[in-house]
C-alpha positions as CSV (number, residue, x, y, z in Angstrom):
1,M,-11.2,-135.4,63.8
2,T,-10.4,-131.7,63.9
3,K,-12.8,-128.9,64.1
4,S,-14.1,-127.2,61.0
5,D,-15.8,-123.8,61.1
6,T,-17.4,-124.4,57.7
7,F,-21.2,-124.8,57.9
8,R,-23.2,-126.3,55.1
9,F,-26.9,-127.3,55.4
10,H,-27.7,-130.9,54.4
11,F,-31.1,-132.5,55.1
12,R,-29.3,-135.8,55.7
13,D,-27.7,-134.2,58.8
14,V,-31.1,-134.7,60.5
15,T,-31.2,-138.4,59.7
16,A,-27.6,-138.8,60.7
17,A,-28.3,-137.1,64.0
18,L,-31.4,-139.2,64.6
19,G,-29.4,-142.4,63.9
20,L,-26.7,-141.3,66.4
21,L,-28.9,-140.0,69.2
22,T,-32.0,-142.2,69.0
23,R,-33.3,-145.7,68.3
24,L,-36.0,-144.5,66.0
25,P,-36.2,-146.5,62.7
26,V,-34.7,-144.1,60.2
27,A,-32.6,-144.9,57.2
28,V,-29.1,-143.5,57.6
29,D,-26.3,-143.5,55.0
30,G,-23.6,-144.6,57.3
31,T,-20.7,-143.8,55.0
32,W,-22.0,-140.2,54.4
33,A,-22.8,-139.7,58.1
34,T,-19.3,-140.8,59.1
35,A,-17.8,-138.5,56.6
36,R,-19.8,-135.5,57.9
37,G,-19.1,-136.4,61.5
38,A,-19.6,-133.4,63.8
39,A,-20.6,-131.1,61.0
40,S,-24.1,-132.6,61.3
41,A,-24.3,-131.7,65.1
42,W,-26.2,-128.5,64.2
43,A,-29.2,-130.8,63.8
44,Y,-29.2,-132.1,67.4
45,P,-31.8,-129.6,68.5
46,V,-34.0,-130.8,65.6
47,V,-33.7,-134.3,67.0
48,G,-35.0,-132.8,70.3
49,L,-37.9,-131.3,68.4
50,I,-38.8,-134.6,66.8
51,L,-38.6,-136.5,70.1
52,G,-40.6,-133.7,71.8
53,V,-43.4,-133.9,69.2
54,I,-43.7,-137.7,69.7
55,A,-43.7,-137.1,73.4
56,G,-46.3,-134.4,73.1
57,V,-48.6,-136.6,71.1
58,I,-48.3,-139.3,73.8
59,A,-49.0,-136.8,76.5
60,T,-52.0,-135.4,74.6
61,V,-53.6,-138.8,74.2
62,C,-52.9,-139.8,77.8
63,L,-54.6,-136.6,79.1
64,W,-57.5,-137.0,76.6
65,I,-58.3,-140.4,77.9
66,G,-58.3,-139.1,81.5
67,L,-55.0,-140.2,82.9
68,P,-53.7,-138.1,85.7
69,V,-50.8,-135.7,84.9
70,T,-48.4,-137.6,87.1
71,I,-49.0,-140.9,85.2
72,T,-48.9,-139.0,81.9
73,A,-45.5,-137.6,82.8
74,G,-44.2,-141.0,83.8
75,L,-45.4,-142.5,80.4
76,V,-43.7,-139.7,78.5
77,L,-40.5,-140.4,80.3
78,V,-40.8,-144.1,79.5
79,A,-41.3,-143.3,75.8
80,T,-38.4,-140.9,75.8
81,V,-36.0,-143.4,77.4
82,M,-37.1,-146.0,74.9
83,M,-36.6,-143.6,71.9
84,T,-33.1,-142.7,72.9
85,G,-32.0,-146.1,74.2
86,A,-31.3,-144.5,77.6
87,M,-27.9,-143.3,76.2
88,H,-28.0,-140.0,78.0
89,E,-29.1,-141.6,81.2
90,D,-26.1,-144.0,80.8
91,G,-23.8,-141.0,80.4
92,L,-25.1,-139.4,83.5
93,A,-24.6,-142.5,85.6
94,D,-21.1,-143.1,84.2
95,C,-20.1,-139.5,84.9
96,A,-21.4,-139.7,88.5
97,D,-19.5,-142.9,89.1
98,G,-16.3,-141.7,87.5
99,F,-16.2,-138.1,88.7
100,W,-16.8,-139.0,92.3
101,G,-15.5,-142.5,92.4
102,G,-12.0,-141.9,91.1
103,W,-9.1,-140.1,92.7
104,D,-7.3,-139.0,89.5
105,R,-8.1,-138.4,85.9
106,A,-6.9,-141.8,84.7
107,R,-8.9,-143.7,87.3
108,R,-12.0,-141.5,86.6
109,L,-11.8,-142.3,82.8
110,E,-11.3,-146.0,83.6
111,I,-14.4,-146.1,85.8
112,M,-16.5,-144.2,83.2
113,K,-15.6,-146.8,80.6
114,D,-16.6,-149.7,82.9
115,S,-20.0,-151.1,81.9
116,R,-20.8,-151.8,85.6
117,I,-22.8,-149.2,87.6
118,G,-21.9,-148.1,91.1
119,T,-23.6,-146.3,94.0
120,Y,-23.0,-142.8,92.6
121,G,-24.4,-143.9,89.2
122,V,-27.6,-145.5,90.8
123,A,-28.1,-142.4,92.9
124,A,-27.7,-140.1,89.9
125,L,-30.2,-142.2,87.8
126,V,-32.8,-142.3,90.6
127,L,-32.5,-138.6,91.5
128,G,-32.4,-137.6,87.8
129,L,-35.4,-139.6,86.7
130,G,-37.3,-138.5,89.9
131,L,-36.6,-134.8,89.3
132,R,-37.6,-135.1,85.6
133,W,-40.8,-136.9,86.5
134,L,-41.8,-134.3,89.2
135,A,-40.8,-131.3,87.1
136,L,-42.5,-132.6,84.0
137,S,-45.7,-133.3,85.9
138,A,-45.7,-129.7,87.1
139,A,-44.6,-128.2,83.8
140,L,-47.4,-130.0,81.9
141,G,-49.9,-128.0,83.8
142,T,-48.3,-124.7,82.6
143,G,-48.2,-125.7,78.9
144,L,-48.0,-129.2,77.5
145,W,-46.1,-128.5,74.3
146,A,-43.6,-126.2,75.8
147,A,-43.0,-128.7,78.6
148,V,-42.1,-131.6,76.2
149,L,-40.4,-129.6,73.4
150,V,-38.3,-126.9,75.0
151,P,-36.2,-129.1,77.4
152,A,-35.6,-131.6,74.6
153,I,-34.5,-128.9,72.2
154,V,-32.4,-126.7,74.5
155,S,-30.5,-129.6,76.2
156,R,-29.3,-131.0,72.8
157,A,-28.1,-127.6,71.7
158,A,-26.1,-127.6,75.0
159,M,-24.4,-130.8,73.9
160,V,-23.2,-129.2,70.7
161,W,-21.7,-126.2,72.6
162,V,-19.8,-128.5,74.9
163,M,-18.5,-130.6,72.0
164,N,-17.0,-127.4,70.5
165,A,-15.8,-125.8,73.7
166,L,-14.0,-128.8,75.3
167,P,-11.3,-131.0,74.0
168,H,-11.7,-134.8,73.9
169,A,-10.7,-136.3,77.3
170,R,-9.8,-139.7,75.8
171,D,-8.3,-141.1,72.6
172,G,-11.2,-143.3,71.7
173,G,-14.9,-143.5,72.3
174,L,-18.1,-142.2,70.6
175,S,-17.4,-138.5,71.0
176,R,-13.9,-138.9,69.5
177,S,-15.3,-140.8,66.6
178,V,-17.9,-138.1,65.8
179,G,-15.3,-135.3,66.2
180,R,-15.6,-131.7,67.3
181,P,-17.9,-129.3,65.6
182,G,-16.6,-125.9,64.7
183,I,-17.8,-122.7,66.4
184,V,-20.1,-121.9,63.5
185,V,-21.8,-125.3,63.7
186,A,-22.2,-124.8,67.5
187,Q,-23.6,-121.3,67.0
188,V,-26.1,-122.6,64.4
189,A,-27.3,-125.3,66.8
190,V,-27.8,-122.7,69.6
191,A,-29.5,-120.4,67.2
192,V,-31.9,-123.1,65.9
193,A,-32.7,-124.0,69.5
194,A,-33.2,-120.4,70.5
195,V,-35.6,-119.7,67.6
196,M,-37.7,-122.7,68.4
197,A,-37.8,-121.9,72.1
198,L,-38.7,-118.3,71.4
199,V,-41.6,-119.4,69.3
200,L,-42.9,-121.7,72.0
201,L,-42.2,-119.4,75.1
202,G,-42.0,-115.8,73.8
203,A,-40.4,-113.7,76.5
204,G,-40.4,-116.7,78.8
205,V,-37.4,-117.9,76.8
206,L,-35.1,-115.5,78.8
207,P,-35.0,-117.4,82.1
208,V,-34.8,-120.7,80.3
209,A,-31.8,-119.5,78.2
210,G,-30.1,-118.0,81.3
211,V,-30.4,-121.1,83.4
212,A,-29.5,-123.4,80.5
213,A,-26.3,-121.4,79.8
214,L,-25.4,-121.3,83.5
215,V,-25.8,-125.0,84.0
216,T,-23.9,-125.8,80.7
217,W,-21.0,-123.6,81.9
218,G,-21.1,-125.4,85.3
219,M,-21.0,-128.8,83.7
220,M,-18.1,-127.7,81.5
221,R,-16.2,-126.5,84.6
222,V,-16.8,-129.8,86.4
223,A,-15.8,-132.0,83.4
224,T,-12.6,-129.9,82.9
225,A,-11.6,-130.2,86.5
226,K,-12.3,-133.9,86.7
227,I,-11.1,-135.3,83.4
228,G,-9.7,-132.4,81.4
229,G,-12.4,-132.4,78.7
230,Q,-15.4,-134.1,77.3
231,T,-16.5,-137.6,76.4
232,G,-19.7,-139.1,75.1
233,D,-20.7,-139.7,78.7
234,V,-20.1,-136.1,79.6
235,L,-22.3,-135.0,76.7
236,G,-25.1,-137.4,77.9
237,A,-24.8,-136.0,81.4
238,V,-25.0,-132.4,80.0
239,Q,-28.1,-133.3,78.2
240,Q,-29.7,-134.8,81.3
241,V,-28.8,-132.0,83.7
242,V,-29.8,-129.2,81.3
243,E,-33.1,-130.9,80.6
244,I,-33.8,-131.1,84.3
245,A,-32.9,-127.5,84.8
246,V,-35.1,-126.3,82.0
247,L,-38.0,-128.4,83.3
248,L,-37.6,-126.8,86.8
249,V,-37.7,-123.3,85.3
250,L,-40.9,-124.2,83.3
251,A,-42.4,-125.9,86.4
252,A,-41.8,-122.7,88.4
253,G,-44.0,-120.9,85.8
């Protein structure tokens, strides 16, 4: 698919994005979603909002019944992984294996496509989940709803920006089938995320936005150097790393 700079709002974009990025039981018009492709990517931050609301309800109930913050954060992570089918975690592991396990672009892409997981992938999953658990535990103490909503929203807007900015690194795969959103779609996604984060954080959105932008740029540089573009795995890795970075900013208060 080629990029289109035309933006049109459709409510069904939200259900299409939910069907793509989550395992939530939503009715999706597959034919329409396929035809829209990357044009519906503006709704990815809205998916983050929905996942964050569900996570926030779980966290509220856990804390209300007296569970410690650390256990609450762990249960929120379990719920999030279940709701997304661990697709972003899978992307992080595949990128870690491919980027650092292959000596050239072709070999890296081959490793990333392999369903088996290697040492780099295991290390990335353990460290990623560990950092998310610790940072979420700390961030919940500074503001429950900001802690569960902002990272989910901002990290999914980062995915859309990378989809627009980088070419596809392979001829097939999920990212190629969805296509590349135009710059207007990417800008709308970032604007939607920025407005929601501003409402939740006020002036505190500035360090979050700065760190998220820096980390996204860094991930783009690494992906370009390693495989010459983006894949679905790269987008999943971007979501994970940006979420961790935002959580660390919130945990720092």
